[in-house]
N, C-alpha and C positions, 0 to 999 in steps of 0.2 A: 525537774530532773531529765536531762538530755543521756541518754545511752549509746555507744556504740557498740558492735559485736563483731568481731572477724573469725568468721567461719571457714574452719579447715577442717580436712577428714579422719587423716590418718589416727589421731587420737580419742576419735569417737567409738564407744562401747561397741564391739562386737564387730569392728573392720581391722586388720588384722594381714591383707596381702594385697598384692600389684591387683590381681583379679576383684577386687573390690574397689579400689582406688584410680583404678585404670578406666579411661575413658571408653575402650575396646573390652571392659573386663566383662566376663559373663556375670557379675555379681557386680556390676558398676549400679546398678538402679537402685537395686537393696539397699546397698550402701546408703545412698543420694536418700534414700528414704528415713535411716538410720540418724543421719547426718542431719534432715529437716526436722525431726522429732526434740532431736537435742536442744536444736537451735530455740524449735518452740518453747523449749521448757525454759532457756533460759529468758525469752522473752515473757514469760509466766512474771519468772520474779521480778525481772524488774518492772513491770505495773504492779506490782506486788509490794514492791520498794515506793512504788512515787511514781516512776519514769513516766513522761510525761509522751514523752518520740523515744522511741527506738529505731536506730538506724543499722539493718544486719547486711555487712560485706561478705558474697562469696569467695572465699579466699584460695582454693584449694583448684590445681593441675589449669584445666581451659575456665575455671572461674564461674562454670554453667551447670552447677549440682546442685541446690536448693531447688525441690519443687515447691512452685509457688502455687498452686493449688492446695495444696496442706501446707502452706505456712500462716502462721498466726497472722489473725488480720491488727494487732495492735500496733506491728513496725512494718515501713517501707524497707527494701532492698535495693543492692548493686548486685549485678551481677555481669559476667563479658569478661574480656579483654584482648588487648592490654591497658593498664590503668599504672596511673603516673606514680602514684604511694602502694600499687597493688594490693597487697592485702592487708594493707590501711586504707587505701583507699574512700574518700567521703569522712574522714578525721578533722576536726578543727580545733577550735579554741573556742567553741561554743558547747563540747560534750564537758557532762561532767564524771564521765567514768568510761572506761573501754575495757574491754569482753574477750578474751582470747580462748577460744572454745574449739576444742577439738585438736589443738595443737599437738605435738612433739618433739622429741630433740633432738640438739645439732648432729651434722653428719657427724660420722667415726666416734657415737657416744654409745651407750648401752640404750637402748630405747625402741618400741617399735616402728619399723618401716621410718628410722631415721634418719634426717638427710635435711640440706638447708637448700632450699629453694627448687633446687635440681642437684637430686643426687647421682644424674648419668654424667656430670659436669663438673660439680665443685666437691673439692672435697675439705676445705675452711678458707673462714671469714674472717679475721684479722682485725681490728681495729686496734689501733694504740695498746697494741701489746696484745690485748685480752683477743679469745674466739668467743663469735657470737653465733646465734643458729637462728631461724624465724621468731621465736619469743625475743628473746632480746633486743633485736633489731625492728618487732612491731612495738613492743614497749617502747621503746626510745623513740620513736616516732610517735605516738602520743604524747613522752614526753617532753616533745618537740614544742608542743601547742599547749602543755602543763596540763597534760589532759593524765591524772593517775591512771596508770591498769591495776586492776584492780580483783582480777581472776584469770585461773589459769585453769583446762580442764582438760587430763590425756591419762595418760602414763602416769607411775612413779616415778618415772626419771624426767618426763618433762615439766611436772609439777616439781620438784627436785631443785629444775634447771631454771624456772623462776624465782622459785624461792633464795636460790643464791643473788639473784641480780634483786630480787625484792624483798625483803627480809619480811616483809608485814602484809604480802599479798595474801591472798585467800585463794583454795585451790582444790578441785574435784577431782579426785582420782578415779575414774569409773574402769580402770582395767592394771591389770599388772603385768607388765612384761615377764616373757620367759626366755627368749631371741627376740631376732628383729621381725619373726614372720610368727610367733605365737602368741600367746596373751591366756591370762583368766580375767575373764570380763565379768562386771555385773551383768543385769540383764538388763532389755531396753528400758522397761518401765522404772526399776531400781537405780539406774545410771540418769535417767531423767529427773526424778524424785531428788536424786543427791544436787542436780547441776543447780533445778529450782533453789532449793535449801541452799546452797555454796552464793548461788544470785544474790538471794535476797542479804543474807549474812555480807558479802563482801561491798555490796551499795548503802548499808547501813554504816559502813567504819570506812566510808571513801576519803574521808577528812585525812583519819589517821594515816593513810596510803600516800608517800611523797610519788608524784611524778619520775619515770627512772629516766634519764640523760644523761648520753655519752658525752663528757666534757672534750671542745676542739681544743686545739685545731687538730683534724683526725689525719694518720697515717691510714692506709689500706691496704692492705696484702690478701690479694686473693690467691689460692690454691688449687688448680686445676686438675681430674686426674690423672693428664697425660700433658705430654708439651702441647701436640697437637692441636686443641682446647687453648692451651695459650696463644700458639699462632693466631688461630683466628683472629680473637679477643683485641689483641696488637694492634690493629686498626686504631682504634681510638688511640688517637696520640695525648691522652693524659697519661698516660700507664708507661713505669721503665719496668724492666724485665727484672727478676730480681734472680733465678733460676729457670732453668728450663720448664716447669711447673706453675713458674708463680710469677705474679704482678704488685706491685707498688704503686698506690695514686698520694698525690697530699690533697687536702679542700680544708676549708674553713668553715664551709654549714654543711650540716647533718643531713638534710633532705635534700643538698646535692649529692654528695658523697652516697647515701642511699641509691640515688636516681642512675648513676656511674657503675656502683654493685651491681643491679641492674639490668643496668643495658652491657656490661661487661659480660655475665651470666648468658645473656639472649645470644651477644655476637660468637662467644663459645659455641654455646648449642647449635649454630645456625651452620 
């Protein structure tokens, strides 16, 4: 068995504020350790479930967060950015399951530190009339390769978002959101134990979980925080302006559509 882990930070137990998630935040190094230890628990669970290969993709911010000297020796890892598939870099059809660790709800919803890729730029991503965040798009990338996303960990709103898309998915709720920057958390050791337990359970029923896909063709609308971001991104000729804050484009291939989404966000943020 071969397992892919996409590791984000906002959904890690004990992480609640930008001073922890930001590269220059005074608590960032501590959050990196908490993130790495939760990843280790997922790796341990995967190995106990029978995984012979585990690949971890560092998926948060600069994507240089995992502490290599603390990482479990049973996995290989990808760090750094940019990456063509962003948070899902490294996934392909050879994997038996994908795990979204430390994830969060989409921008504008309840949930700790909710955002969609860049909360300072994007307010919504809509595909064929349905709003998606990182959980949905990441699971759909895995599904493009016929890989089921079997587990999501994070707060109760992140896991609810995952269950709405994939009703049979396993979830690990490691904290309860109180508001966007406040949460009631499991202790690190309890969160790590829960993640390991849920990974074992999720991989045990992986064949019962259908890969999540978004059927094409794709009509994609991105809505930005203000018109200046839309102005900057409009340099990409594929888009048409919907209104002052939104673009629309059409695409037949999901991975191509995702790359356009990431490109537009990067252009807007520049």
